[in-house]
C-alpha positions as CSV (number, residue, x, y, z in Angstrom):
1,M,0.1,-0.1,0.0
2,N,1.5,3.3,-1.1
3,I,1.4,6.2,1.4
4,K,-1.7,8.2,0.0
5,L,-3.3,5.0,0.3
6,G,-2.2,4.6,3.8
7,I,-3.5,8.1,4.6
8,Q,-6.9,7.7,3.1
9,L,-7.2,4.3,5.2
10,F,-6.3,6.1,8.3
11,R,-8.6,8.9,7.6
12,N,-11.5,6.5,6.9
13,M,-11.2,4.3,9.7
14,G,-9.6,6.4,12.4
15,L,-6.8,6.1,14.7
16,R,-8.2,3.6,17.1
17,Y,-8.6,1.0,14.4
18,T,-4.9,1.7,12.8
19,S,-3.4,1.8,15.5
20,Y,-5.1,-1.8,17.0
21,R,-4.6,-3.5,13.5
22,I,-0.8,-2.7,14.0
23,F,-0.9,-3.9,17.6
24,H,-3.0,-7.4,16.8
25,E,-0.4,-7.8,14.4
26,L,2.6,-7.7,16.6
27,E,0.7,-10.0,18.9
28,K,0.2,-12.5,16.4
29,R,4.0,-12.4,15.1
30,S,5.3,-12.4,18.5
31,G,3.1,-15.4,19.8
32,I,1.2,-13.4,22.6
33,L,-2.2,-14.2,21.1
34,K,-0.9,-17.8,21.5
35,K,-0.1,-17.3,25.3
36,R,-3.1,-15.4,25.9
37,H,-5.3,-18.5,24.5
38,P,-3.7,-21.5,25.8
39,F,-4.6,-25.1,24.8
40,S,-5.8,-26.2,28.1
41,F,-7.2,-25.0,31.3
42,K,-6.5,-26.5,34.7
43,N,-8.1,-26.6,38.1
44,Q,-12.1,-26.0,36.6
45,I,-14.5,-27.1,38.6
46,F,-18.0,-27.4,37.1
47,F,-21.2,-28.5,37.9
48,S,-22.4,-32.7,37.5
49,L,-24.8,-33.6,35.1
50,E,-27.2,-34.5,37.8
51,N,-26.8,-30.8,39.5
52,W,-27.6,-29.2,36.2
53,R,-30.5,-31.3,35.7
54,L,-31.7,-30.5,39.1
55,N,-31.2,-26.8,38.9
56,T,-31.0,-26.0,34.9
57,P,-30.9,-22.1,34.4
58,D,-34.0,-20.9,32.4
59,F,-33.1,-20.4,28.8
60,V,-35.5,-19.8,26.0
61,I,-37.2,-23.4,25.6
62,E,-37.5,-26.1,28.1
63,E,-37.1,-29.5,27.5
64,R,-38.7,-31.5,25.1
65,E,-41.4,-33.0,27.6
66,K,-42.5,-29.7,28.8
67,L,-42.6,-27.8,25.2
68,T,-46.5,-27.5,24.2
69,F,-46.9,-25.7,21.2
70,F,-48.8,-27.2,18.3
71,K,-47.2,-29.8,16.6
72,R,-47.0,-29.9,12.7
73,P,-46.0,-33.2,11.3
74,S,-43.6,-32.7,8.1
75,T,-42.3,-34.6,5.7
76,S,-39.6,-32.4,4.3
77,L,-38.2,-32.1,8.1
78,K,-37.8,-35.8,7.9
79,E,-36.1,-35.7,4.6
80,K,-33.5,-32.9,5.6
81,V,-32.8,-35.0,8.8
82,N,-32.3,-38.3,6.7
83,L,-30.0,-36.2,4.5
84,I,-28.0,-34.9,7.5
85,K,-27.5,-38.4,8.9
86,S,-26.2,-39.7,5.6
87,G,-23.7,-37.2,5.0
88,S,-24.9,-34.3,3.6
89,L,-25.3,-30.6,4.7
90,L,-27.3,-27.5,3.9
91,F,-24.7,-25.1,3.0
92,F,-25.4,-21.2,3.4
93,N,-29.2,-22.0,3.9
94,R,-29.3,-23.2,0.3
95,E,-27.3,-25.9,-1.1
96,W,-26.8,-29.4,0.0
97,I,-23.5,-30.7,-0.6
98,E,-22.3,-34.3,0.6
99,I,-19.6,-34.0,2.8
100,G,-20.1,-37.9,4.0
101,K,-20.6,-39.6,7.5
102,D,-17.3,-39.1,8.5
103,Y,-16.5,-35.6,7.8
104,D,-13.6,-34.4,9.6
105,W,-14.9,-30.9,10.6
106,L,-11.7,-29.5,8.9
107,T,-12.1,-30.1,5.2
108,N,-13.4,-27.7,2.7
109,P,-15.6,-29.7,0.6
110,I,-15.1,-27.2,-2.5
111,T,-10.9,-27.4,-2.5
112,N,-10.6,-30.4,-0.5
113,Y,-8.1,-28.5,1.2
114,K,-7.7,-30.0,5.0
115,Y,-6.6,-27.4,7.6
116,D,-4.0,-28.3,10.3
117,S,-5.6,-29.0,13.6
118,S,-2.4,-29.1,15.5
119,L,-1.7,-25.4,14.4
120,H,-3.0,-22.5,17.1
121,W,-5.7,-20.9,15.5
122,S,-3.6,-17.9,15.1
123,K,-1.5,-19.5,12.6
124,I,-4.6,-20.5,10.6
125,E,-5.1,-18.5,7.2
126,D,-8.6,-17.5,6.5
127,F,-8.2,-15.7,2.9
128,S,-6.1,-17.9,0.5
129,K,-6.4,-19.1,-2.7
130,K,-5.0,-22.7,-2.3
131,N,-7.7,-23.2,1.0
132,G,-10.8,-21.7,-0.4
133,D,-13.3,-20.0,1.2
134,I,-13.1,-20.9,5.1
135,K,-16.7,-20.2,5.5
136,Y,-17.2,-23.8,3.9
137,V,-15.2,-25.4,6.9
138,W,-17.0,-23.1,9.5
139,E,-20.6,-23.7,8.1
140,K,-21.1,-27.0,9.6
141,S,-19.1,-26.4,13.1
142,R,-21.6,-23.9,13.5
143,F,-24.1,-26.8,14.3
144,S,-27.2,-24.9,12.9
145,Y,-28.0,-27.8,11.6
146,L,-28.9,-29.3,14.9
147,L,-31.9,-27.0,15.2
148,T,-33.6,-28.4,11.7
149,I,-33.1,-32.0,13.6
150,I,-35.0,-30.4,16.9
151,C,-37.6,-28.9,15.1
152,N,-38.0,-32.5,13.2
153,D,-37.8,-34.6,16.8
154,Y,-40.6,-32.4,18.3
155,H,-43.0,-32.3,14.9
156,N,-42.4,-35.5,14.3
157,D,-42.2,-37.2,17.4
158,E,-38.4,-38.4,17.0
159,D,-35.5,-38.9,19.2
160,N,-32.1,-38.1,17.1
161,S,-30.4,-37.0,20.6
162,S,-28.0,-39.7,20.3
163,F,-26.9,-38.5,16.6
164,V,-26.7,-35.1,18.2
165,F,-24.5,-35.7,21.2
166,D,-22.2,-38.3,19.0
167,E,-21.7,-34.9,16.6
168,I,-20.9,-32.8,19.4
169,E,-18.2,-35.3,20.9
170,D,-16.6,-35.9,17.8
171,W,-16.4,-32.2,17.0
172,I,-14.4,-32.0,20.6
173,K,-12.4,-34.4,19.7
174,E,-11.3,-33.1,16.3
175,N,-11.2,-29.8,17.2
176,P,-8.9,-29.4,20.4
177,I,-9.0,-26.4,22.2
178,N,-7.6,-23.2,20.6
179,K,-6.5,-25.2,17.4
180,G,-7.2,-25.1,14.0
181,P,-10.0,-23.3,11.8
182,N,-12.8,-23.5,13.9
183,W,-11.4,-21.8,17.1
184,K,-10.0,-18.7,14.7
185,C,-13.2,-16.7,14.7
186,S,-14.9,-15.4,17.9
187,Q,-18.6,-15.4,16.5
188,E,-18.3,-18.7,15.0
189,I,-17.3,-20.0,18.3
190,S,-20.1,-17.9,20.0
191,L,-22.7,-19.3,17.8
192,R,-21.8,-22.8,18.2
193,I,-22.4,-22.5,21.7
194,F,-25.7,-21.0,21.3
195,N,-27.0,-24.1,19.2
196,W,-25.5,-26.3,21.7
197,C,-27.5,-24.9,24.4
198,Y,-31.0,-25.3,22.4
199,A,-29.5,-29.6,21.8
200,L,-28.6,-29.7,25.8
201,Y,-31.9,-28.0,26.9
202,F,-34.1,-30.0,24.2
203,Y,-32.4,-33.2,24.8
204,K,-31.8,-32.4,28.8
205,N,-33.4,-35.7,29.7
206,S,-31.8,-38.2,27.2
207,E,-29.5,-41.1,27.9
208,S,-27.2,-39.7,25.5
209,L,-26.6,-36.8,27.6
210,T,-24.0,-38.8,30.1
211,E,-21.5,-37.3,32.5
212,K,-18.6,-37.8,30.8
213,R,-20.0,-36.0,27.8
214,W,-21.2,-33.5,29.8
215,A,-18.1,-32.6,31.0
216,K,-16.4,-32.3,27.9
217,I,-19.1,-30.1,26.7
218,Q,-18.5,-27.8,29.8
219,E,-14.9,-27.5,29.2
220,V,-15.4,-26.3,25.7
221,I,-17.5,-24.1,27.1
222,Y,-15.5,-22.6,29.3
223,A,-12.9,-22.2,26.6
224,S,-15.2,-20.4,24.1
225,L,-16.0,-17.9,26.5
226,H,-12.4,-17.4,27.7
227,H,-11.6,-17.2,23.9
228,V,-14.1,-14.7,23.4
229,F,-13.8,-12.5,26.3
230,N,-10.0,-12.2,25.7
231,H,-10.3,-11.8,22.0
232,I,-13.1,-9.2,21.9
233,D,-11.3,-6.2,21.1
234,F,-10.4,-7.6,17.8
235,S,-14.1,-7.8,17.1
236,R,-15.4,-4.4,18.8
237,I,-12.4,-2.4,17.0
238,A,-11.1,-4.2,13.9
239,V,-14.1,-5.6,12.8
240,R,-17.1,-3.8,14.4
241,N,-20.2,-5.1,13.2
242,N,-22.6,-8.3,13.7
243,H,-19.5,-10.1,14.7
244,A,-19.1,-7.7,17.9
245,I,-22.8,-7.8,18.6
246,T,-22.8,-11.7,18.5
247,E,-19.9,-12.0,21.2
248,T,-21.0,-9.5,23.3
249,L,-24.4,-11.0,23.5
250,F,-22.6,-14.3,24.4
251,L,-20.7,-12.8,27.0
252,A,-23.7,-10.9,28.4
253,L,-25.7,-14.2,28.6
254,S,-23.1,-15.9,30.2
255,E,-24.1,-16.0,33.9
256,L,-27.7,-16.6,33.0
257,L,-26.5,-19.7,30.8
258,F,-23.8,-21.0,33.0
259,P,-23.8,-19.5,36.4
260,F,-21.5,-22.8,37.6
261,I,-18.8,-20.8,35.9
262,S,-17.2,-18.5,38.5
263,E,-15.7,-16.0,35.8
264,T,-19.2,-15.9,34.1
265,K,-19.9,-12.7,36.6
266,K,-17.1,-10.8,35.5
267,W,-17.4,-12.0,31.7
268,A,-21.1,-11.1,31.6
269,K,-20.8,-7.5,33.4
270,K,-18.6,-6.3,30.8
271,G,-20.4,-7.9,28.2
272,R,-23.6,-6.3,28.8
273,N,-21.8,-3.3,28.9
274,W,-20.4,-3.7,25.6
275,F,-23.3,-5.3,23.6
276,E,-25.5,-2.1,24.8
277,Q,-22.4,0.1,23.3
278,E,-22.5,-1.7,20.5
279,I,-25.9,-1.8,19.6
280,E,-26.1,2.1,20.2
281,Y,-23.1,2.5,18.0
282,Q,-24.2,0.1,14.9
283,I,-28.1,0.5,14.7
284,Y,-28.2,4.2,13.5
285,P,-30.9,6.3,15.2
286,D,-33.3,5.7,12.3
287,G,-32.8,2.2,12.7
288,T,-30.5,1.2,9.9
289,F,-27.1,-0.6,10.4
290,L,-23.7,0.3,9.8
291,Q,-23.1,-2.9,7.7
292,F,-25.5,-1.5,5.2
293,S,-26.7,-5.3,4.4
294,M,-30.4,-6.4,4.8
295,N,-29.1,-10.0,5.6
296,Y,-26.6,-9.0,8.4
297,H,-29.5,-6.8,9.7
298,R,-31.4,-9.8,10.1
299,V,-28.9,-11.4,11.9
300,V,-28.9,-8.6,14.3
301,I,-32.6,-9.2,14.6
302,Q,-32.3,-12.7,15.7
303,L,-29.5,-11.9,18.3
304,F,-32.0,-9.2,19.5
305,S,-34.9,-12.2,19.9
306,L,-32.4,-14.3,21.4
307,G,-31.0,-11.5,23.9
308,L,-34.3,-9.9,24.9
309,S,-35.9,-13.5,25.7
310,M,-33.2,-14.6,27.7
311,T,-33.0,-11.7,29.6
312,E,-36.6,-10.9,30.1
313,K,-37.3,-14.2,31.3
314,H,-34.3,-13.7,34.0
315,K,-35.8,-10.3,35.0
316,K,-32.4,-8.5,33.8
317,K,-33.4,-6.1,31.2
318,F,-31.0,-4.5,29.1
319,S,-31.0,-0.6,28.8
320,P,-33.7,1.4,27.0
321,I,-31.7,1.9,24.2
322,V,-31.6,-2.0,23.2
323,Y,-35.2,-2.0,23.0
324,N,-35.3,1.5,21.2
325,R,-32.8,0.1,18.5
326,A,-34.6,-3.3,18.1
327,E,-38.1,-1.8,17.4
328,L,-36.3,1.0,15.0
329,S,-34.5,-2.2,13.0
330,L,-37.6,-3.7,13.0
331,N,-39.5,-1.1,11.5
332,F,-36.7,-0.3,8.8
333,L,-36.5,-3.9,7.6
334,F,-40.3,-4.5,7.7
335,Q,-40.8,-1.0,5.5
336,C,-38.5,-2.7,3.1
337,L,-40.4,-6.0,3.0
338,Q,-42.3,-7.3,0.5
339,S,-45.8,-8.7,1.6
340,Q,-46.0,-11.2,-1.1
341,N,-42.9,-13.2,-0.2
342,G,-41.3,-11.7,2.7
343,Y,-38.3,-10.9,0.5
344,L,-36.2,-8.1,1.0
345,P,-33.7,-6.2,-1.5
346,N,-30.7,-8.4,-1.8
347,Y,-28.7,-5.5,-0.9
348,G,-25.3,-5.3,0.8
349,N,-23.1,-8.6,1.8
350,N,-25.1,-11.6,2.2
351,D,-23.0,-14.5,3.3
352,G,-26.1,-16.9,3.5
353,A,-26.0,-16.4,7.6
354,L,-29.1,-17.4,9.2
355,F,-27.9,-18.3,12.8
356,F,-31.1,-19.9,14.2
357,P,-33.0,-22.0,11.5
358,L,-36.1,-22.6,13.1
359,T,-38.4,-22.4,10.4
360,E,-39.2,-24.0,7.1
361,A,-39.5,-20.9,5.1
362,D,-37.2,-20.1,2.5
363,Y,-33.9,-18.2,3.6
364,R,-34.6,-15.1,1.7
365,D,-38.2,-14.8,3.6
366,Y,-38.0,-12.5,6.4
367,R,-41.4,-12.6,8.1
368,P,-40.1,-15.6,10.6
369,Q,-37.4,-13.7,12.0
370,L,-39.3,-10.2,12.1
371,N,-42.5,-11.5,13.4
372,T,-40.8,-13.3,16.7
373,L,-39.1,-9.8,17.6
374,H,-42.2,-7.9,16.9
375,H,-44.3,-10.4,19.1
376,I,-41.3,-10.0,21.8
377,L,-41.5,-6.3,21.4
378,K,-45.1,-6.0,21.3
379,G,-46.8,-9.0,22.3
380,T,-48.3,-9.4,19.3
381,P,-47.9,-11.2,15.7
382,L,-46.8,-9.5,13.0
383,F,-47.9,-12.0,10.5
384,E,-50.7,-14.8,10.2
385,D,-48.9,-17.0,7.9
386,I,-48.4,-20.4,9.9
387,E,-45.0,-20.8,8.6
388,A,-43.7,-17.2,9.6
389,C,-44.8,-17.9,13.4
390,Q,-43.0,-21.3,13.8
391,D,-39.8,-19.5,14.9
392,L,-41.6,-18.0,17.6
393,N,-42.5,-21.2,19.4
394,W,-38.5,-21.7,20.0
395,L,-38.0,-18.2,21.4
396,S,-41.6,-17.6,23.4
397,N,-40.3,-18.5,27.1
398,I,-40.8,-14.8,27.9
399,S,-42.1,-13.8,31.7
400,K,-43.4,-10.4,30.1
401,V,-43.9,-8.8,26.6
402,H,-44.6,-5.5,25.7
403,S,-47.9,-4.4,24.9
404,S,-48.0,-1.6,22.0
405,P,-49.7,-1.0,18.5
406,K,-48.2,-3.2,15.7
407,L,-46.1,-2.0,13.3
408,E,-47.5,-1.1,10.0
409,Q,-46.4,-0.6,6.7
410,K,-46.3,2.9,5.1
411,D,-47.6,3.9,1.7
412,G,-46.0,6.6,0.1
413,I,-42.4,7.8,0.8
414,I,-40.6,7.2,3.7
415,S,-36.8,8.3,4.2
416,F,-34.0,6.5,6.8
417,P,-31.3,9.6,6.1
418,D,-29.1,7.9,8.9
419,G,-28.4,4.7,6.6
420,G,-29.1,6.6,3.4
421,Y,-32.1,4.9,2.4
422,Y,-35.0,6.4,0.6
423,L,-38.3,4.2,-0.4
424,I,-41.5,4.7,-2.4
425,R,-44.2,2.2,-1.8
426,D,-47.1,2.8,-4.3
427,G,-49.9,0.7,-4.7
428,E,-48.0,-2.8,-5.2
429,T,-44.6,-1.1,-6.4
430,F,-41.8,-0.6,-4.2
431,T,-38.8,1.3,-5.2
432,F,-36.0,1.4,-3.2
433,I,-33.0,4.0,-3.3
434,R,-29.6,4.1,-1.7
435,C,-27.7,7.6,-1.1
436,G,-26.1,7.3,1.7
437,K,-23.0,9.3,3.6
438,H,-20.7,6.8,5.1
439,K,-19.3,7.4,8.5
440,D,-18.5,3.7,8.7
441,R,-16.9,1.6,6.3
442,P,-19.2,1.0,3.0
443,A,-19.5,-2.7,1.8
444,H,-20.2,-2.4,-1.8
445,A,-19.6,0.7,-4.2
446,D,-23.5,1.1,-4.8
447,N,-24.4,4.7,-4.0
448,L,-27.5,5.7,-5.8
449,H,-28.4,2.2,-6.5
450,I,-32.1,1.6,-7.5
451,D,-34.1,-1.4,-6.8
452,I,-38.0,-1.8,-8.3
453,W,-40.5,-4.3,-7.4
454,Y,-43.6,-4.9,-8.6
455,K,-45.9,-7.7,-6.6
456,G,-43.3,-8.9,-5.1
457,I,-40.9,-9.3,-8.0
458,N,-37.9,-7.8,-8.3
459,Y,-37.8,-6.2,-11.7
460,L,-34.6,-4.2,-11.0
461,R,-32.2,-6.3,-8.8
462,D,-29.0,-6.1,-7.1
463,S,-26.4,-8.9,-8.0
464,G,-26.1,-9.9,-4.4
465,T,-22.5,-11.4,-3.4
466,Y,-21.5,-14.8,-4.3
467,K,-18.6,-15.2,-2.3
468,Y,-15.7,-13.7,-0.1
469,N,-13.2,-15.6,-1.4
470,T,-13.3,-16.1,-5.0
471,T,-11.2,-14.9,-7.9
472,N,-10.3,-11.2,-8.2
473,E,-12.5,-10.7,-11.0
474,M,-15.5,-12.0,-9.6
475,L,-14.9,-10.0,-6.3
476,Q,-14.2,-6.6,-8.1
477,Y,-18.1,-7.2,-10.1
478,F,-19.9,-8.0,-6.9
479,T,-18.6,-5.4,-4.7
480,G,-18.4,-2.8,-7.2
481,T,-20.4,-0.3,-9.0
482,Q,-21.0,-2.7,-12.5
483,A,-23.2,-5.2,-10.3
484,H,-25.9,-2.3,-9.4
485,N,-28.2,0.0,-10.8
486,T,-26.4,3.2,-11.3
487,V,-23.6,4.9,-13.3
488,I,-20.2,3.6,-13.7
489,V,-17.2,5.7,-15.5
490,D,-14.5,3.9,-17.8
491,D,-16.0,0.6,-16.3
492,K,-14.5,1.7,-12.5
493,A,-16.3,1.7,-9.4
494,Q,-17.3,4.5,-7.2
495,M,-14.6,3.7,-4.9
496,L,-10.9,2.2,-5.1
497,K,-11.0,-1.4,-4.2
498,G,-8.6,-2.0,-1.8
499,N,-8.0,-5.7,0.2
500,R,-10.6,-7.8,1.4
501,F,-13.1,-5.4,2.7
502,I,-11.4,-2.1,2.4
503,W,-12.4,0.9,0.2
504,F,-10.5,3.9,-0.2
505,Y,-12.2,7.1,-1.5
506,W,-15.4,6.5,0.2
507,S,-18.9,7.8,-1.5
508,Q,-20.4,10.4,0.2
509,A,-24.3,11.6,-0.1
510,I,-23.7,15.6,-0.7
511,K,-27.8,16.2,-0.7
512,T,-30.7,14.0,-0.7
513,K,-34.6,15.2,-1.1
514,L,-37.7,12.9,-1.1
515,I,-41.2,14.6,-1.8
516,E,-44.3,13.7,-3.1
517,T,-46.2,15.6,-5.5
518,E,-49.9,15.6,-6.9
519,S,-49.0,12.9,-9.8
520,A,-45.7,11.5,-8.7
521,Y,-42.8,10.6,-6.4
522,V,-39.7,12.5,-6.7
523,F,-36.3,11.5,-5.4
524,E,-33.0,13.8,-5.7
525,G,-29.4,12.9,-4.5
526,S,-26.2,13.7,-5.5
527,I,-23.0,12.0,-4.5
528,S,-18.9,12.7,-4.0
529,A,-17.7,9.6,-6.2
530,F,-15.1,8.8,-8.5
531,K,-12.6,11.0,-6.3
532,Y,-9.6,9.3,-7.1
533,L,-10.1,10.0,-11.0
534,N,-11.2,13.4,-9.9
535,P,-11.8,14.8,-6.2
536,K,-14.3,17.2,-7.7
537,A,-16.2,14.6,-9.4
538,V,-20.0,14.3,-8.7
539,H,-23.0,12.1,-9.9
540,S,-26.7,13.7,-9.2
541,R,-29.7,11.4,-9.8
542,T,-33.6,12.3,-10.1
543,L,-36.0,9.7,-10.0
544,I,-39.5,10.4,-10.6
545,K,-42.3,7.9,-10.4
546,S,-45.5,8.2,-11.5
547,K,-48.7,7.5,-9.6
548,S,-50.9,7.0,-12.5
549,K,-48.5,3.9,-14.3
550,L,-46.1,1.6,-13.7
551,G,-43.3,4.2,-15.0
552,W,-40.0,5.6,-13.7
553,E,-38.0,8.5,-14.9
554,V,-34.3,8.6,-14.2
555,K,-32.1,11.5,-14.9
556,D,-28.5,11.3,-14.4
557,R,-25.8,13.6,-14.4
558,V,-21.9,13.4,-14.2
559,D,-19.7,16.7,-13.2
560,S,-16.1,17.3,-13.3
561,L,-15.2,13.8,-15.3
562,K,-15.2,15.0,-19.0
563,N,-13.9,13.0,-21.6
564,K,-14.5,9.9,-19.6
565,N,-16.8,6.9,-20.6
566,K,-19.8,7.0,-18.6
567,K,-22.5,4.1,-18.7
568,Q,-25.9,3.8,-16.7
569,I,-26.2,0.0,-15.9
570,W,-29.6,-1.9,-15.2
571,H,-29.9,-5.0,-14.1
572,S,-33.2,-7.0,-14.7
573,D,-34.0,-10.4,-15.6
574,E,-37.7,-9.9,-16.4
575,N,-39.2,-9.9,-19.9
576,N,-41.9,-7.5,-19.3
577,I,-39.8,-4.1,-18.6
578,T,-38.6,-1.7,-21.0
579,F,-36.2,1.1,-20.9
580,Q,-35.8,4.1,-23.1
581,A,-33.1,6.4,-22.7
582,A,-32.1,10.0,-24.2
583,I,-29.8,12.5,-24.6
584,N,-31.0,16.1,-25.6
585,D,-34.1,14.1,-26.9
586,L,-32.4,11.7,-29.1
587,E,-32.9,8.2,-28.5
588,V,-29.9,6.4,-27.3
589,Q,-29.3,2.7,-27.9
590,S,-28.5,0.3,-25.4
591,N,-25.8,-2.3,-25.1
592,D,-25.9,-5.7,-23.3
593,V,-23.4,-6.1,-20.6
594,K,-22.0,-8.6,-18.5
595,S,-24.5,-9.4,-15.6
596,F,-24.3,-12.0,-12.8
597,N,-27.1,-12.7,-10.1
598,S,-26.3,-14.1,-6.8
599,L,-29.4,-15.0,-5.1
600,Y,-27.9,-17.0,-2.4
601,Y,-24.4,-17.0,-1.2
602,G,-22.0,-19.4,-3.2
603,E,-24.4,-19.2,-6.3
604,C,-23.8,-17.6,-9.0
605,K,-26.1,-17.4,-12.4
606,E,-25.8,-15.4,-15.4
607,G,-28.4,-12.6,-15.4
608,K,-29.1,-9.7,-17.9
609,A,-28.2,-6.2,-18.0
610,I,-27.8,-3.2,-20.2
611,S,-26.1,-0.1,-20.4
612,F,-26.5,3.6,-21.7
613,S,-23.5,5.7,-22.7
614,F,-23.6,9.3,-22.2
615,E,-21.3,12.0,-21.6
616,K,-22.8,14.3,-18.6
617,E,-26.4,13.7,-18.9
618,I,-29.2,11.2,-19.8
619,I,-32.7,10.6,-18.9
620,T,-34.3,6.8,-18.9
621,K,-37.7,6.0,-18.8
622,I,-38.2,2.7,-17.3
623,N,-42.2,0.9,-17.7
624,I,-43.2,-2.4,-16.6
625,Y,-46.2,-3.5,-18.8
């Protein structure tokens, strides 16, 4: 990295981030991290299994024998469990991949690279062409698939507890404490224990949960909490996103879940304070989220539901700011939701995460998770759909709820200026516009992107994410401007791409306005973009949504980039949509351009897109028929 870009990074990320990254690298190279995270812990005294069964702390569910919600026998659940037991796994809530009954927890099924479980986790590379995407190794070790088995066993009156505890014990055997890839990420560690808790509570009285197994599990729980607590600065400073929220919640709930571990009193006190700080910082005052990602925002929704359910049950409420930000988050995502299918724009980074899959609804259907949090906050369901209400059954062990009016979707215009989102809901159409000023790192170079939906169908779409570790060409495409419905210059992105999740020369909103007139809805916005080409460059966009027809008019203007090739890009895979562009009333011909569509993580299909070239200003009319 040259000095100029180094200064850019420092200005964007600040002294706290920059100094910590340097310090963390020194800790890793000097071996300090290895000493702080040892391979074993001596003299730990835990509860016996008998004592735990007699004095089980409250969780969000009780043992299966005490659960009373309506059972819905399901053939598809049976089929999923049979696939899991035969050696397949649903990756990223989308693709079943056969990994074998004797999967070793360490091999990437795509590249067949096997990580070294004798190495301290600080020596493991997580971004390597040879290794492939480490998320393919982390996926099973997250243990979310246990929840599918639990749901099956409840609804279909089966008992797979022996298989479940065999899986947990095998993981413990193959993943020694603080060794190998599955001890590298503190968020993965936190999620693993949360999902183990579901298994421990549901199968509490199973003969397969033996004293010997319970001792091994307790040892890993202790090591997991110790790891997360002693590496929390990495997530709170270097990463600062949903990772930090997950990990601080794990610590905050530790004394409620594991009071027999003496250190949890200290860990929980600090964790609670950190969690409340992260929520206040990461969720903006209008309810939008600093990661600029719909799916990662849903991740936070699930964490809100788990955290609030637990603390309400134990009568140890979080501070009011947590409830405030939870309700604001719920409102933002709900306003973006398509009622026909529960989908939201495929906007921002989307890694296929659905931490707690407690329903058979499609991964892109947000209704189950929004419904659960709405019930926790307001005491009433948000949806009547039976599948959408299933998630709630597994987080409804709450001593008290807060009664307040049910959320309603707003017609007309609605603005979320802190996050930079502007919405138009007109009858059965939904228009989503991004125009943001970044104080936190942007994910994709997509300012002034437009999504258009009609009757739940995404007519103008975002291209998605695909993978975090793929070819440079694909990374540049999916994170770059060309994958979005906005303007590119010289086939370059609005910002300059750095390594991994780093961008230089952040685009920034200069002005925005969203108004309603008698005949239309009008958005006007301008951004400072392409600053690495010219610091004075400005892209301005006006969108007019007609009230009388399925018509949109988009005017783009680019200043201070003379003699550069500008293109409007429009991604649409639907046939009944037309584009008519003009410059000074003269029609402009379109060109087909490369387009990919990743609706789910790891999935990539060829899509359709067109472009219109212009020098300074262009007007395009878009109609659905």
